[in-house]
gemmi code that builds the backbone of each chain (N, CA, C; Angstrom):
import gemmi

chains = {
    "A": [
        ("MET", (218.618, 175.150, 147.371), (219.202, 174.059, 146.605), (219.880, 173.083, 147.564)),
        ("ARG", (219.584, 171.801, 147.412), (220.103, 170.808, 148.340), (221.516, 170.380, 147.944)),
        ("THR", (222.333, 170.151, 148.971), (223.688, 169.659, 148.718), (223.635, 168.149, 148.592)),
        ("PRO", (224.300, 167.590, 147.602), (224.285, 166.130, 147.458), (224.843, 165.445, 148.702)),
        ("VAL", (224.300, 164.250, 148.983), (224.705, 163.505, 150.179), (226.197, 163.195, 150.147)),
        ("ARG", (226.735, 162.871, 148.978), (228.141, 162.500, 148.858), (229.043, 163.670, 149.266)),
        ("GLN", (228.620, 164.872, 148.889), (229.422, 166.045, 149.263), (229.412, 166.236, 150.771)),
        ("HIS", (228.232, 165.961, 151.388), (228.153, 166.046, 152.846), (229.154, 165.104, 153.485)),
        ("SER", (229.212, 163.838, 152.976), (230.080, 162.843, 153.593), (231.542, 163.220, 153.417)),
        ("SER", (231.914, 163.767, 152.238), (233.319, 164.126, 152.038), (233.708, 165.294, 152.930)),
        ("SER", (232.774, 166.219, 153.181), (233.064, 167.304, 154.123), (233.248, 166.751, 155.524)),
        ("ALA", (232.450, 165.759, 155.860), (232.571, 165.146, 157.182), (233.924, 164.458, 157.330)),
        ("VAL", (234.369, 163.802, 156.259), (235.682, 163.144, 156.311), (236.778, 164.184, 156.521)),
        ("THR", (236.695, 165.292, 155.805), (237.695, 166.361, 155.974), (237.692, 166.874, 157.402)),
        ("LEU", (236.494, 167.077, 157.948), (236.389, 167.557, 159.330), (237.001, 166.538, 160.295)),
        ("TYR", (236.744, 165.259, 160.013), (237.266, 164.212, 160.876), (238.797, 164.203, 160.837)),
        ("VAL", (239.349, 164.401, 159.644), (240.814, 164.439, 159.520), (241.376, 165.642, 160.273)),
        ("ILE", (240.665, 166.761, 160.243), (241.108, 167.945, 161.000), (241.172, 167.609, 162.500)),
        ("VAL", (240.151, 166.900, 162.980), (240.144, 166.508, 164.399), (241.326, 165.581, 164.698)),
        ("LEU", (241.593, 164.658, 163.782), (242.722, 163.740, 163.985), (244.047, 164.495, 164.031)),
        ("VAL", (244.190, 165.507, 163.183), (245.429, 166.288, 163.180), (245.565, 167.059, 164.501)),
        ("ALA", (244.445, 167.598, 164.991), (244.484, 168.301, 166.281), (244.926, 167.336, 167.380)),
        ("PHE", (244.434, 166.104, 167.301), (244.832, 165.106, 168.289), (246.325, 164.787, 168.166)),
        ("GLN", (246.822, 164.816, 166.927), (248.258, 164.585, 166.720), (249.085, 165.666, 167.399)),
        ("VAL", (248.612, 166.894, 167.337), (249.331, 167.989, 167.997), (249.363, 167.751, 169.501)),
        ("PHE", (248.229, 167.293, 170.034), (248.194, 166.951, 171.458), (249.201, 165.837, 171.772)),
        ("LEU", (249.238, 164.833, 170.888), (250.134, 163.698, 171.129), (251.598, 164.125, 171.125)),
        ("ILE", (251.943, 165.105, 170.297), (253.349, 165.521, 170.268), (253.721, 166.195, 171.591)),
        ("THR", (252.772, 166.882, 172.215), (253.060, 167.483, 173.527), (253.256, 166.388, 174.584)),
        ("VAL", (252.469, 165.311, 174.458), (252.630, 164.186, 175.393), (254.002, 163.539, 175.185)),
        ("ALA", (254.403, 163.419, 173.917), (255.700, 162.796, 173.612), (256.845, 163.639, 174.168)),
        ("VAL", (256.714, 164.955, 174.066), (257.763, 165.829, 174.604), (257.845, 165.679, 176.122)),
        ("GLU", (256.685, 165.588, 176.755), (256.676, 165.410, 178.208), (257.303, 164.062, 178.592)),
        ("ALA", (256.975, 163.014, 177.813), (257.563, 161.699, 178.076), (259.070, 161.744, 177.890)),
        ("PHE", (259.502, 162.502, 176.902), (260.947, 162.636, 176.667), (261.615, 163.356, 177.832)),
        ("GLU", (260.979, 164.414, 178.290), (261.570, 165.205, 179.383), (261.704, 164.396, 180.661)),
        ("THR", (260.698, 163.570, 180.932), (260.732, 162.786, 182.169), (261.333, 161.396, 181.954)),
        ("GLY", (261.680, 161.077, 180.714), (262.308, 159.788, 180.433), (261.364, 158.611, 180.550)),
        ("THR", (260.060, 158.851, 180.348), (259.079, 157.767, 180.461), (258.981, 157.037, 179.124)),
        ("LYS", (259.726, 155.951, 179.008), (259.814, 155.253, 177.721), (258.478, 154.645, 177.300)),
        ("SER", (257.760, 154.058, 178.261), (256.490, 153.405, 177.908), (255.500, 154.414, 177.339)),
        ("LEU", (255.442, 155.587, 177.959), (254.511, 156.619, 177.472), (254.940, 157.115, 176.093)),
        ("ALA", (256.247, 157.254, 175.896), (256.745, 157.730, 174.602), (256.367, 156.764, 173.485)),
        ("TRP", (256.515, 155.460, 173.744), (256.179, 154.479, 172.709), (254.669, 154.384, 172.489)),
        ("ALA", (253.912, 154.467, 173.574), (252.451, 154.434, 173.424), (251.983, 155.620, 172.584)),
        ("THR", (252.577, 156.764, 172.817), (252.219, 157.959, 172.052), (252.589, 157.790, 170.583)),
        ("ALA", (253.776, 157.253, 170.341), (254.228, 157.088, 168.955), (253.322, 156.116, 168.199)),
        ("ILE", (252.960, 155.013, 168.869), (252.110, 154.013, 168.204), (250.734, 154.609, 167.910)),
        ("THR", (250.175, 155.312, 168.887), (248.868, 155.948, 168.671), (248.935, 156.925, 167.505)),
        ("SER", (250.026, 157.677, 167.454), (250.182, 158.679, 166.402), (250.238, 158.020, 165.024)),
        ("VAL", (250.988, 156.934, 164.925), (251.107, 156.242, 163.632), (249.755, 155.644, 163.223)),
        ("VAL", (249.033, 155.093, 164.188), (247.710, 154.523, 163.879), (246.766, 155.617, 163.374)),
        ("LEU", (246.842, 156.791, 163.996), (245.976, 157.900, 163.574), (246.307, 158.346, 162.156)),
        ("VAL", (247.584, 158.389, 161.833), (247.967, 158.773, 160.466), (247.447, 157.742, 159.471)),
        ("GLY", (247.568, 156.466, 159.836), (247.031, 155.429, 158.965), (245.535, 155.598, 158.751)),
        ("GLY", (244.832, 155.915, 159.848), (243.392, 156.163, 159.750), (243.086, 157.352, 158.862)),
        ("SER", (243.872, 158.409, 159.010), (243.661, 159.600, 158.190), (243.868, 159.277, 156.712)),
        ("ALA", (244.897, 158.485, 156.428), (245.181, 158.122, 155.035), (244.050, 157.282, 154.461)),
        ("LEU", (243.483, 156.402, 155.305), (242.358, 155.597, 154.836), (241.146, 156.472, 154.523)),
        ("PHE", (240.887, 157.448, 155.408), (239.760, 158.354, 155.165), (239.954, 159.130, 153.872)),
        ("LEU", (241.208, 159.448, 153.580), (241.493, 160.199, 152.362), (241.010, 159.435, 151.130)),
        ("ARG", (241.043, 158.117, 151.202), (240.624, 157.309, 150.055), (239.122, 157.438, 149.803)),
        ("TYR", (238.365, 157.797, 150.832), (236.924, 157.882, 150.672), (236.478, 159.220, 150.098)),
        ("LEU", (237.420, 160.146, 150.013), (237.063, 161.452, 149.459), (236.962, 161.363, 147.937)),
        ("ARG", (235.934, 161.929, 147.400), (235.845, 161.932, 145.928), (236.838, 162.966, 145.396)),
        ("PRO", (237.323, 162.764, 144.184), (238.324, 163.684, 143.647), (237.794, 165.105, 143.561)),
    ],
    "B": [
        ("MET", (247.943, 184.673, 130.098), (247.199, 185.903, 130.312), (246.472, 186.333, 129.052)),
        ("SER", (246.990, 185.849, 127.898), (246.382, 186.288, 126.656), (244.994, 185.707, 126.485)),
        ("SER", (244.716, 184.601, 127.184), (243.392, 183.981, 127.049), (242.381, 184.564, 128.027)),
        ("ASP", (242.768, 185.593, 128.753), (241.834, 186.191, 129.702), (240.628, 186.781, 128.966)),
        ("PRO", (239.479, 186.543, 129.544), (238.316, 187.205, 128.942), (238.405, 188.705, 129.175)),
        ("ALA", (237.888, 189.407, 128.236), (237.899, 190.861, 128.387), (236.995, 191.240, 129.538)),
        ("PRO", (237.398, 192.209, 130.305), (236.550, 192.634, 131.417), (235.167, 193.012, 130.921)),
        ("GLY", (234.207, 192.433, 131.606), (232.839, 192.743, 131.241), (232.329, 191.919, 130.091)),
        ("GLY", (233.208, 191.067, 129.491), (232.794, 190.263, 128.362), (232.295, 188.919, 128.768)),
        ("GLU", (232.218, 187.987, 127.806), (231.753, 186.642, 128.074), (232.773, 185.652, 127.567)),
        ("ASP", (232.841, 184.519, 128.254), (233.758, 183.455, 127.856), (232.956, 182.385, 127.154)),
        ("HIS", (233.653, 181.589, 126.309), (232.977, 180.520, 125.609), (233.658, 179.214, 125.914)),
        ("ALA", (232.868, 178.197, 126.271), (233.438, 176.881, 126.515), (233.931, 176.301, 125.201)),
        ("ASP", (235.001, 175.471, 125.279), (235.560, 174.878, 124.076), (234.511, 174.037, 123.372)),
        ("GLY", (234.404, 174.239, 122.071), (233.491, 173.442, 121.271), (232.037, 173.687, 121.579)),
        ("ASP", (231.766, 174.717, 122.270), (230.371, 175.010, 122.622), (230.109, 176.475, 122.325)),
        ("ALA", (229.084, 176.690, 121.578), (228.784, 178.059, 121.179), (228.045, 178.820, 122.266)),
        ("THR", (227.609, 178.073, 123.301), (226.846, 178.724, 124.359), (227.763, 179.622, 125.184)),
        ("PRO", (227.464, 180.873, 125.276), (228.339, 181.757, 126.061), (228.231, 181.453, 127.557)),
        ("VAL", (229.401, 181.453, 128.205), (229.435, 181.242, 129.652), (229.562, 182.611, 130.303)),
        ("PRO", (228.613, 182.995, 131.104), (228.685, 184.341, 131.694), (229.883, 184.484, 132.626)),
        ("VAL", (230.556, 185.587, 132.531), (231.698, 185.865, 133.397), (231.169, 186.320, 134.750)),
        ("PRO", (231.679, 185.723, 135.843), (231.169, 186.126, 137.160), (231.411, 187.614, 137.419)),
        ("LEU", (230.560, 188.133, 138.253), (230.633, 189.566, 138.553), (231.977, 189.934, 139.185)),
        ("TRP", (232.453, 189.017, 140.092), (233.714, 189.344, 140.775), (234.871, 189.406, 139.782)),
        ("ARG", (234.775, 188.564, 138.662), (235.849, 188.561, 137.683), (235.843, 189.869, 136.893)),
        ("ARG", (234.641, 190.393, 136.678), (234.555, 191.670, 135.967), (235.087, 192.810, 136.832)),
        ("ASP", (234.827, 192.690, 138.150), (235.320, 193.737, 139.050), (236.816, 193.613, 139.314)),
        ("PHE", (237.320, 192.380, 139.190), (238.734, 192.148, 139.511), (239.355, 191.323, 138.382)),
        ("PRO", (239.597, 191.930, 137.241), (239.991, 191.184, 136.036), (241.488, 190.860, 135.999)),
        ("ILE", (242.018, 190.353, 137.073), (243.450, 190.048, 137.130), (243.602, 188.575, 137.485)),
        ("GLN", (244.424, 187.880, 136.721), (244.675, 186.462, 137.011), (246.117, 186.276, 137.421)),
        ("SER", (246.357, 185.273, 138.242), (247.722, 184.950, 138.625), (247.907, 183.456, 138.531)),
        ("ALA", (249.173, 183.046, 138.437), (249.455, 181.621, 138.332), (249.050, 180.911, 139.625)),
        ("GLY", (248.485, 179.739, 139.502), (248.148, 178.934, 140.669), (247.030, 179.487, 141.505)),
        ("GLU", (246.113, 180.170, 140.889), (245.026, 180.719, 141.693), (243.844, 179.759, 141.790)),
        ("GLU", (244.035, 178.573, 141.219), (242.939, 177.618, 141.260), (242.580, 177.283, 142.711)),
        ("ASP", (241.341, 176.964, 142.903), (240.900, 176.605, 144.252), (241.557, 175.309, 144.699)),
        ("VAL", (241.796, 175.202, 146.001), (242.291, 173.949, 146.565), (241.080, 173.064, 146.803)),
        ("THR", (241.135, 171.868, 146.260), (239.997, 170.972, 146.448), (240.038, 170.389, 147.851)),
        ("ARG", (238.894, 169.816, 148.237), (238.843, 169.177, 149.557), (239.880, 168.085, 149.663)),
        ("ARG", (240.022, 167.326, 148.555), (240.991, 166.224, 148.582), (242.406, 166.756, 148.808)),
        ("GLU", (242.747, 167.839, 148.092), (244.095, 168.402, 148.269), (244.277, 168.896, 149.700)),
        ("PHE", (243.269, 169.603, 150.194), (243.350, 170.131, 151.561), (243.550, 168.994, 152.568)),
        ("THR", (242.744, 167.932, 152.382), (242.846, 166.805, 153.307), (244.192, 166.096, 153.156)),
        ("ARG", (244.693, 166.062, 151.918), (246.005, 165.443, 151.709), (247.083, 166.218, 152.476)),
        ("TYR", (246.995, 167.550, 152.426), (247.964, 168.355, 153.190), (247.854, 168.048, 154.681)),
        ("LEU", (246.611, 167.914, 155.145), (246.416, 167.599, 156.568), (247.038, 166.255, 156.927)),
        ("VAL", (246.808, 165.273, 156.053), (247.357, 163.936, 156.325), (248.881, 163.986, 156.300)),
        ("LEU", (249.436, 164.751, 155.351), (250.899, 164.886, 155.309), (251.417, 165.547, 156.590)),
        ("GLY", (250.697, 166.569, 157.054), (251.091, 167.226, 158.306), (251.018, 166.265, 159.473)),
        ("ALA", (249.936, 165.465, 159.491), (249.799, 164.475, 160.563), (250.915, 163.446, 160.477)),
        ("GLY", (251.292, 163.090, 159.247), (252.402, 162.148, 159.068), (253.702, 162.712, 159.610)),
        ("ALA", (253.933, 164.005, 159.365), (255.151, 164.638, 159.880), (255.155, 164.618, 161.407)),
        ("LEU", (253.995, 164.896, 162.002), (253.908, 164.860, 163.465), (254.144, 163.438, 163.996)),
        ("ALA", (253.616, 162.444, 163.257), (253.813, 161.050, 163.686), (255.291, 160.674, 163.618)),
        ("VAL", (255.960, 161.143, 162.563), (257.408, 160.872, 162.456), (258.140, 161.510, 163.647)),
        ("GLY", (257.721, 162.728, 163.999), (258.310, 163.390, 165.165), (258.071, 162.604, 166.434)),
        ("ASN", (256.854, 162.060, 166.557), (256.516, 161.256, 167.741), (257.386, 160.009, 167.834)),
        ("VAL", (257.537, 159.328, 166.706), (258.366, 158.113, 166.707), (259.822, 158.475, 167.013)),
        ("GLY", (260.279, 159.578, 166.430), (261.650, 160.029, 166.698), (261.870, 160.320, 168.174)),
        ("LEU", (260.902, 160.971, 168.790), (261.027, 161.259, 170.219), (261.039, 159.976, 171.043)),
        ("ALA", (260.214, 159.003, 170.613), (260.179, 157.728, 171.343), (261.536, 157.026, 171.247)),
        ("VAL", (262.111, 157.033, 170.040), (263.422, 156.390, 169.867), (264.479, 157.117, 170.706)),
        ("TRP", (264.415, 158.444, 170.668), (265.388, 159.244, 171.440), (265.231, 158.966, 172.942)),
        ("THR", (263.966, 158.901, 173.390), (263.718, 158.602, 174.803), (264.259, 157.227, 175.167)),
        ("GLN", (264.080, 156.271, 174.236), (264.540, 154.903, 174.490), (266.066, 154.848, 174.595)),
        ("LEU", (266.729, 155.580, 173.724), (268.190, 155.490, 173.668), (268.886, 156.338, 174.723)),
        ("ARG", (268.165, 157.342, 175.212), (268.804, 158.258, 176.152), (268.980, 157.583, 177.509)),
        ("SER", (270.159, 157.702, 178.051), (270.429, 157.147, 179.374), (271.247, 158.158, 180.154)),
        ("ILE", (271.030, 158.157, 181.450), (271.761, 159.121, 182.271), (273.224, 158.721, 182.393)),
        ("ASN", (273.508, 157.429, 182.162), (274.895, 156.972, 182.286), (275.529, 156.790, 180.914)),
        ("GLN", (275.452, 157.806, 180.102), (276.040, 157.707, 178.772), (276.988, 158.860, 178.470)),
        ("GLY", (277.178, 159.745, 179.426), (278.071, 160.875, 179.173), (279.534, 160.465, 179.261)),
        ("GLU", (280.371, 161.411, 178.973), (281.808, 161.157, 179.096), (282.165, 161.059, 180.579)),
        ("PRO", (283.062, 160.146, 180.945), (283.521, 160.106, 182.341), (284.178, 161.441, 182.694)),
        ("ARG", (283.841, 161.939, 183.854), (284.494, 163.197, 184.242), (284.459, 163.383, 185.751)),
        ("ALA", (285.417, 164.139, 186.217), (285.512, 164.417, 187.651), (284.425, 165.408, 188.040)),
        ("ILE", (283.832, 165.173, 189.214), (282.753, 166.056, 189.663), (283.279, 167.027, 190.712)),
        ("VAL", (283.793, 166.471, 191.795), (284.258, 167.310, 192.896), (285.166, 166.452, 193.796)),
        ("ALA", (285.978, 167.102, 194.566), (286.818, 166.359, 195.512), (285.943, 165.834, 196.636)),
        ("ALA", (286.087, 164.552, 196.943), (285.235, 163.927, 197.959), (285.381, 164.615, 199.314)),
        ("ALA", (286.576, 165.090, 199.593), (286.831, 165.694, 200.910), (286.048, 166.991, 201.119)),
        ("THR", (285.633, 167.607, 200.032), (284.933, 168.895, 200.171), (283.438, 168.733, 200.442)),
        ("VAL", (282.941, 167.488, 200.336), (281.509, 167.254, 200.591), (281.357, 166.661, 201.986)),
        ("PRO", (280.752, 167.377, 202.918), (280.600, 166.847, 204.272), (279.560, 165.738, 204.332)),
        ("ILE", (279.610, 164.935, 205.370), (278.602, 163.882, 205.545), (277.227, 164.536, 205.713)),
        ("GLY", (276.276, 164.054, 204.930), (274.936, 164.653, 204.930), (274.836, 165.860, 204.013)),
        ("GLY", (275.953, 166.193, 203.391), (275.955, 167.359, 202.497), (275.722, 166.971, 201.045)),
        ("THR", (275.302, 167.929, 200.255), (275.037, 167.672, 198.841), (275.901, 168.587, 197.980)),
        ("TYR", (276.040, 168.205, 196.729), (276.781, 169.013, 195.771), (276.027, 168.982, 194.441)),
        ("LEU", (275.752, 170.156, 193.910), (275.023, 170.240, 192.644), (276.001, 170.253, 191.475)),
        ("PHE", (275.667, 169.501, 190.456), (276.480, 169.520, 189.237), (275.561, 169.208, 188.058)),
        ("ARG", (276.154, 169.135, 186.871), (275.338, 168.840, 185.688), (275.923, 167.649, 184.952)),
        ("TYR", (275.054, 166.692, 184.678), (275.512, 165.472, 184.029), (274.316, 164.719, 183.450)),
        ("PRO", (274.412, 164.111, 182.280), (275.576, 164.003, 181.401), (275.845, 165.256, 180.553)),
        ("SER", (274.847, 166.133, 180.393), (275.105, 167.350, 179.618), (274.876, 168.563, 180.521)),
        ("GLU", (275.164, 169.713, 180.011), (274.987, 170.935, 180.787), (273.513, 171.257, 181.021)),
        ("ASP", (272.634, 170.548, 180.315), (271.193, 170.772, 180.496), (270.579, 169.821, 181.511)),
        ("ASP", (271.375, 168.958, 182.084), (270.852, 167.945, 182.996), (271.342, 168.193, 184.421)),
        ("PRO", (270.490, 168.762, 185.260), (270.903, 168.995, 186.650), (271.024, 167.676, 187.414)),
        ("ALA", (272.035, 167.590, 188.218), (272.265, 166.373, 189.002), (272.701, 166.782, 190.401)),
        ("ILE", (272.579, 165.848, 191.323), (272.907, 166.150, 192.714), (273.627, 164.958, 193.331)),
        ("LEU", (274.592, 165.280, 194.152), (275.419, 164.247, 194.799), (275.205, 164.369, 196.302)),
        ("LEU", (275.146, 163.231, 196.993), (274.917, 163.230, 198.436), (275.923, 162.309, 199.115)),
        ("ARG", (276.542, 162.831, 200.159), (277.451, 161.980, 200.946), (276.652, 161.431, 202.113)),
        ("LEU", (276.422, 160.119, 202.093), (275.608, 159.504, 203.135), (276.408, 159.285, 204.413)),
        ("ASP", (277.636, 158.811, 204.239), (278.545, 158.623, 205.393), (279.966, 158.731, 204.867)),
        ("ALA", (280.917, 158.319, 205.685), (282.324, 158.487, 205.292), (282.656, 157.711, 204.019)),
        ("GLU", (281.965, 156.579, 203.817), (282.298, 155.718, 202.683), (281.329, 155.856, 201.515)),
        ("GLN", (280.075, 156.105, 201.830), (279.034, 155.990, 200.811), (278.627, 157.345, 200.225)),
        ("ILE", (278.750, 157.439, 198.916), (278.331, 158.646, 198.194), (277.431, 158.206, 197.054)),
        ("VAL", (276.319, 158.915, 196.894), (275.400, 158.588, 195.794), (275.135, 159.847, 194.980)),
        ("ALA", (274.778, 159.645, 193.725), (274.457, 160.785, 192.848), (273.248, 160.427, 191.997)),
        ("PHE", (272.372, 161.409, 191.807), (271.150, 161.185, 191.044), (270.889, 162.362, 190.110)),
        ("SER", (270.103, 162.072, 189.081), (269.556, 163.160, 188.285), (268.629, 163.950, 189.194)),
        ("GLN", (268.655, 165.260, 189.033), (267.811, 166.070, 189.919), (266.390, 166.218, 189.375)),
        ("LYS", (266.153, 165.616, 188.217), (264.811, 165.724, 187.627), (263.881, 164.692, 188.249)),
        ("CYS", (262.788, 165.178, 188.805), (261.770, 164.276, 189.328), (261.196, 163.468, 188.159)),
        ("THR", (260.965, 162.176, 188.396), (260.465, 161.316, 187.322), (258.965, 161.484, 187.086)),
        ("HIS", (258.341, 162.388, 187.811), (256.931, 162.663, 187.551), (256.812, 163.656, 186.409)),
        ("LEU", (257.197, 164.907, 186.661), (257.085, 165.919, 185.605), (258.362, 166.739, 185.443)),
        ("GLY", (259.455, 166.233, 185.961), (260.737, 166.870, 185.688), (261.109, 168.047, 186.572)),
        ("CYS", (260.388, 168.265, 187.667), (260.802, 169.325, 188.595), (262.107, 168.903, 189.269)),
        ("VAL", (262.747, 169.859, 189.924), (264.036, 169.598, 190.560), (263.813, 169.101, 191.995)),
        ("VAL", (264.443, 167.962, 192.321), (264.322, 167.433, 193.679), (265.469, 167.967, 194.541)),
        ("PHE", (265.258, 167.977, 195.846), (266.334, 168.373, 196.762), (266.319, 167.434, 197.968)),
        ("PHE", (267.409, 167.479, 198.736), (267.566, 166.548, 199.855), (266.979, 167.144, 201.128)),
        ("GLN", (266.135, 166.367, 201.805), (265.596, 166.772, 203.104), (266.332, 165.963, 204.170)),
        ("GLU", (267.210, 166.640, 204.882), (268.087, 165.931, 205.812), (267.304, 165.320, 206.979)),
        ("GLN", (266.320, 166.059, 207.512), (265.567, 165.540, 208.660), (264.847, 164.234, 208.309)),
        ("GLU", (264.265, 164.190, 207.124), (263.529, 162.980, 206.719), (264.426, 161.978, 205.998)),
        ("ASN", (265.646, 162.386, 205.701), (266.594, 161.550, 204.960), (265.982, 161.047, 203.648)),
        ("ARG", (265.526, 161.988, 202.830), (264.885, 161.608, 201.572), (265.043, 162.730, 200.565)),
        ("TRP", (264.853, 162.349, 199.278), (264.770, 163.349, 198.222), (263.323, 163.797, 198.131)),
        ("HIS", (263.145, 165.110, 197.967), (261.779, 165.632, 197.956), (261.566, 166.501, 196.727)),
        ("CYS", (260.435, 166.282, 196.069), (260.051, 167.136, 194.937), (258.930, 168.063, 195.414)),
        ("PRO", (259.170, 169.364, 195.439), (258.166, 170.280, 195.984), (256.970, 170.516, 195.058)),
        ("CYS", (257.095, 170.150, 193.804), (255.992, 170.441, 192.872), (254.725, 169.663, 193.210)),
        ("HIS", (254.881, 168.343, 193.391), (253.712, 167.506, 193.656), (253.952, 166.562, 194.830)),
        ("GLU", (254.868, 166.962, 195.715), (255.121, 166.213, 196.947), (255.563, 164.777, 196.680)),
        ("GLY", (256.446, 164.606, 195.746), (257.032, 163.289, 195.508), (258.238, 163.105, 196.427)),
        ("ASN", (258.404, 161.890, 196.956), (259.526, 161.607, 197.853), (260.249, 160.343, 197.410)),
        ("PHE", (261.571, 160.368, 197.556), (262.401, 159.250, 197.117), (263.393, 158.879, 198.220)),
        ("VAL", (263.754, 157.591, 198.240), (264.737, 157.101, 199.216), (266.093, 157.751, 198.928)),
        ("ALA", (266.739, 158.208, 199.982), (268.011, 158.916, 199.804), (269.082, 158.025, 199.188)),
        ("GLU", (269.138, 156.778, 199.630), (270.225, 155.893, 199.193), (270.028, 155.375, 197.772)),
        ("SER", (268.785, 155.004, 197.441), (268.556, 154.323, 196.159), (267.791, 155.156, 195.140)),
        ("GLY", (267.089, 156.179, 195.594), (266.259, 156.967, 194.689), (264.902, 156.336, 194.421)),
        ("ALA", (264.599, 155.226, 195.112), (263.304, 154.570, 194.915), (262.174, 155.459, 195.433)),
        ("VAL", (261.003, 155.265, 194.846), (259.858, 156.097, 195.224), (259.355, 155.714, 196.609)),
        ("ILE", (259.139, 156.718, 197.442), (258.519, 156.504, 198.754), (257.034, 156.833, 198.673)),
        ("SER", (256.748, 158.010, 198.158), (255.350, 158.450, 198.090), (255.217, 159.533, 197.031)),
        ("GLY", (253.961, 159.859, 196.749), (253.687, 160.906, 195.771), (253.395, 160.344, 194.395)),
        ("PRO", (253.186, 161.210, 193.426), (252.787, 160.756, 192.092), (253.863, 160.042, 191.270)),
        ("PRO", (255.165, 160.231, 191.530), (256.145, 159.525, 190.677), (256.005, 158.014, 190.820)),
        ("VAL", (256.229, 157.305, 189.725), (256.167, 155.845, 189.763), (257.527, 155.216, 189.478)),
        ("ARG", (258.474, 156.007, 189.006), (259.796, 155.463, 188.703), (260.839, 156.106, 189.608)),
        ("PRO", (261.912, 155.365, 189.911), (262.953, 155.936, 190.777), (263.728, 157.042, 190.068)),
        ("LEU", (264.431, 157.817, 190.858), (265.301, 158.838, 190.281), (266.399, 158.169, 189.453)),
        ("GLY", (266.852, 158.867, 188.419), (267.937, 158.330, 187.604), (269.244, 158.350, 188.379)),
        ("LYS", (269.830, 157.163, 188.576), (271.042, 157.084, 189.381), (272.275, 157.231, 188.492)),
        ("ILE", (273.176, 158.090, 188.917), (274.423, 158.298, 188.184), (275.503, 157.455, 188.834)),
        ("ASN", (276.134, 156.646, 188.038), (277.184, 155.772, 188.574), (278.459, 156.575, 188.801)),
        ("ILE", (278.936, 156.513, 190.030), (280.123, 157.292, 190.397), (281.128, 156.404, 191.124)),
        ("GLU", (282.320, 156.904, 191.240), (283.333, 156.238, 192.055), (284.315, 157.291, 192.565)),
        ("VAL", (284.926, 156.995, 193.714), (285.962, 157.881, 194.248), (287.311, 157.287, 193.842)),
        ("ARG", (288.076, 158.069, 193.103), (289.349, 157.543, 192.604), (290.485, 157.873, 193.573)),
        ("SER", (291.633, 157.351, 193.240), (292.773, 157.435, 194.164), (293.195, 158.875, 194.457)),
        ("ASP", (292.896, 159.772, 193.535), (293.271, 161.175, 193.782), (292.253, 161.903, 194.658)),
        ("GLY", (291.227, 161.167, 195.113), (290.240, 161.764, 195.995), (289.100, 162.456, 195.278)),
        ("MET", (289.118, 162.408, 193.961), (288.034, 163.041, 193.199), (286.893, 162.040, 192.975)),
        ("ILE", (285.690, 162.578, 192.991), (284.509, 161.761, 192.659), (284.306, 161.860, 191.141)),
        ("TRP", (284.202, 160.719, 190.499), (284.049, 160.676, 189.047), (282.690, 160.106, 188.664)),
        ("ALA", (282.067, 160.737, 187.684), (280.903, 160.133, 187.038), (281.448, 159.205, 185.965)),
        ("LEU", (280.981, 157.954, 185.959), (281.608, 156.955, 185.092), (281.100, 157.002, 183.651)),
        ("GLY", (279.862, 157.442, 183.482), (279.328, 157.518, 182.119), (279.023, 156.167, 181.510)),
        ("ARG", (278.818, 155.158, 182.320), (278.473, 153.814, 181.830), (277.814, 153.057, 182.984)),
        ("PRO", (277.148, 151.955, 182.667), (276.564, 151.161, 183.747), (277.651, 150.666, 184.694)),
        ("ALA", (277.305, 150.593, 185.972), (278.299, 150.169, 186.987), (278.646, 148.701, 186.813)),
    ],
}
model = gemmi.Model(1)
for chain_id, residues in chains.items():
    chain = gemmi.Chain(chain_id)
    for i, (resn, *xyz) in enumerate(residues, 1):
        res = gemmi.Residue()
        res.name, res.seqid = resn, gemmi.SeqId(i, " ")
        for name, pos in zip(("N", "CA", "C"), xyz):
            atom = gemmi.Atom()
            atom.name, atom.element = name, gemmi.Element(name[0])
            atom.pos, atom.b_iso = gemmi.Position(*pos), 0.0
            res.add_atom(atom)
        chain.add_residue(res)
    model.add_chain(chain)
structure = gemmi.Structure()
structure.add_model(model)
structure.setup_entities()
């Protein structure tokens, strides 16, 4: 029995969000390192990237069927 | 629980006389609990996005904390008597908090400097190399100017954090806790 194409795409979106969350975990480690060494530019770059990723994740959520 | 189908029986959809077969697993495990409904993909993804949002808030918080944190923000306090530090000698202390290692160096009779001991590369502890007259980080071979803390060589790109100090009339060296 074939899986509908729409279900495939929503699974892909979920997988993509999982990857984004994993990247967020990586970013928090970078932020901690920036905090420890007092690197303000790196800390802000990390924060901005993190916020953009969350925005992207929220947008992907809209494409998921209920 | 009263609406549970009898084990081994059949359920009927509302308004439909067609019997809906009870799954085998339900017959083998005829126990229901509150909230046992499956989590949909949307719900699962929503939890992920919420988790990512929490991490992003943490990231922004760390950035703000990093921005606001300064080595010259602690309470002014006496470090050590100037007379006890010989020329070319160092003195270890902690400033601005007990978690922040710092080091003081007497360059000559008049000049004393103090720096955070954390290397600006990855936070290893630097020490003074008297022969080369420089601060040295043994982790990745970073070197800094003894007088100013500026980078000489190695992976660090920022100077050591300089602690503003002064020698007061009682002969004690004080960390000022503010910009000079």
